[in-house]
C-alpha positions as CSV (number, residue, x, y, z in Angstrom):
1,X,25.8,-26.5,19.3
2,X,26.0,-23.2,20.9
3,X,23.7,-20.1,20.7
4,X,26.3,-18.6,18.3
5,X,26.4,-21.4,15.7
6,X,23.7,-20.1,13.4
7,X,23.4,-18.9,9.8
8,X,23.8,-15.3,10.0
9,X,22.6,-15.1,6.4
10,X,19.0,-16.3,7.4
11,X,18.5,-13.3,9.8
12,X,16.4,-10.4,8.5
13,X,16.2,-7.1,10.4
14,X,13.3,-4.6,9.7
15,X,14.7,-1.3,10.2
16,X,12.2,1.0,8.4
17,X,8.6,0.8,7.4
18,X,6.1,3.0,5.4
19,X,2.6,2.5,4.0
20,X,-0.3,4.2,2.4
21,X,-3.6,2.7,3.3
22,X,-7.2,4.4,3.3
23,X,-7.4,6.6,6.2
24,X,-3.7,6.9,7.0
25,X,-0.6,8.3,5.1
26,X,1.9,7.0,7.5
27,X,2.5,4.3,10.3
28,X,1.7,6.5,13.3
29,X,-1.9,7.3,11.8
30,X,-2.5,3.6,10.8
31,X,-1.5,2.5,14.4
32,X,-3.7,5.1,15.9
33,X,-6.7,4.4,13.8
34,X,-6.2,0.6,14.3
35,X,-5.8,1.1,18.0
36,X,-9.2,3.1,18.2
37,X,-11.1,0.8,15.9
38,X,-11.6,3.6,13.2
39,X,-13.3,2.4,10.0
40,X,-11.4,4.0,7.1
41,X,-13.5,2.4,4.1
42,X,-15.7,4.9,2.3
43,X,-19.2,3.8,1.7
44,X,-21.6,5.2,-0.8
45,X,-25.2,5.7,-1.3
46,X,-27.0,4.6,-4.3
47,X,-27.5,8.2,-5.4
48,X,-23.7,8.8,-5.1
49,X,-23.0,5.9,-7.2
50,X,-25.7,6.6,-10.0
51,X,-24.1,10.1,-10.2
52,X,-20.8,8.7,-11.2
53,X,-22.4,6.3,-13.7
54,X,-23.1,2.9,-12.0
55,X,-25.9,1.2,-13.7
56,X,-29.0,0.1,-12.0
57,X,-28.2,-3.6,-12.7
58,X,-24.9,-3.2,-11.0
59,X,-26.7,-1.5,-7.9
60,X,-29.1,-4.3,-7.9
61,X,-26.3,-7.1,-7.8
62,X,-26.0,-8.5,-4.3
63,X,-22.3,-9.0,-4.8
64,X,-21.7,-5.3,-5.7
65,X,-19.5,-3.7,-3.2
66,X,-20.7,0.0,-2.5
67,X,-17.5,0.9,-0.8
68,X,-13.8,1.5,-1.6
69,X,-10.7,2.4,0.2
70,X,-9.5,6.0,-0.8
71,X,-6.0,6.9,-0.5
72,X,-5.4,10.6,0.6
73,X,-3.1,12.6,-1.5
74,X,-2.8,9.8,-4.2
75,X,-2.7,12.4,-7.0
76,X,0.2,14.4,-5.5
77,X,3.6,13.4,-6.8
78,X,6.9,15.2,-6.8
79,X,8.3,14.1,-10.2
80,X,11.3,16.2,-9.9
81,X,12.5,14.7,-6.5
82,X,12.5,11.3,-8.3
83,X,14.3,12.7,-11.3
84,X,11.3,12.0,-13.6
85,X,9.9,14.5,-16.2
86,X,6.3,15.7,-16.0
87,X,5.5,13.5,-18.8
88,X,7.1,10.3,-17.2
89,X,5.2,11.0,-13.9
90,X,1.7,11.5,-16.0
91,X,2.1,7.9,-17.8
92,X,3.6,6.3,-14.6
93,X,1.0,4.0,-12.8
94,X,-0.2,5.7,-9.7
95,X,0.7,2.5,-7.8
96,X,4.4,2.9,-8.9
97,X,4.4,6.5,-7.7
98,X,3.2,5.4,-4.3
99,X,5.7,2.7,-4.4
100,X,8.7,5.2,-4.8
101,X,7.3,7.5,-2.2
102,X,6.9,4.7,0.5
103,X,10.4,3.3,-0.5
104,X,12.0,6.8,0.2
105,X,9.8,7.1,3.4
106,X,10.9,3.7,4.4
107,X,14.6,4.6,4.1
108,X,14.0,7.8,5.9
109,X,12.1,5.8,8.8
110,X,15.2,3.6,8.9
111,X,17.4,6.7,9.6
112,X,19.4,6.4,6.3
113,X,20.6,9.7,4.8
114,X,20.4,10.3,1.1
115,X,23.2,8.7,-0.7
116,X,23.8,6.2,2.2
117,X,24.8,2.9,0.5
118,X,22.1,0.4,1.2
119,X,23.0,-3.4,0.9
120,X,19.4,-4.6,0.2
121,X,15.9,-3.4,0.2
122,X,13.0,-5.8,0.3
123,X,9.3,-4.7,-0.5
124,X,6.1,-6.4,0.4
125,X,3.2,-5.5,-2.0
126,X,0.1,-7.3,-1.5
127,X,-3.4,-6.5,-2.9
128,X,-6.5,-7.7,-1.7
129,X,-7.1,-9.6,-4.8
130,X,-3.8,-11.3,-4.7
131,X,-4.2,-12.1,-1.0
132,X,-7.8,-13.8,-1.9
133,X,-5.9,-15.7,-4.7
134,X,-3.4,-17.0,-2.2
135,X,-6.0,-18.0,0.4
136,X,-7.8,-19.9,-2.3
137,X,-4.8,-21.9,-3.5
138,X,-4.0,-22.7,0.2
139,X,-7.5,-24.2,0.6
140,X,-7.8,-25.8,-2.7
141,X,-4.2,-26.9,-3.7
142,X,-3.8,-28.1,-7.3
């Protein structure tokens, strides 16, 4: 068997990437913050949480997390760019809006011009909750 006797259909090329994470709206910002150990989680004081309606019982709960990851520009979306009406954009889940924008940015990052025929696009979406569930299943298979 030579080095050329392999199944070309099993090969994957990652040619473009995009992301939105707390503290970074693109790959360059993400890697820079990662390289420099920058914490991008927003932590809240009890007073800030009370001001937005968090109850005293929740604040006293040792499992209550007083932090979140905020996405910059999450409310910004160019509906017309994606051929959506303002009403469609309004009812579209914010995560779907982010997905559309990241999908477009990943194609740009890969160097594809608008209208270029793409043979396949794969998306990796992973929430922390889903990740925790996967880890739990791996540790405690049924």
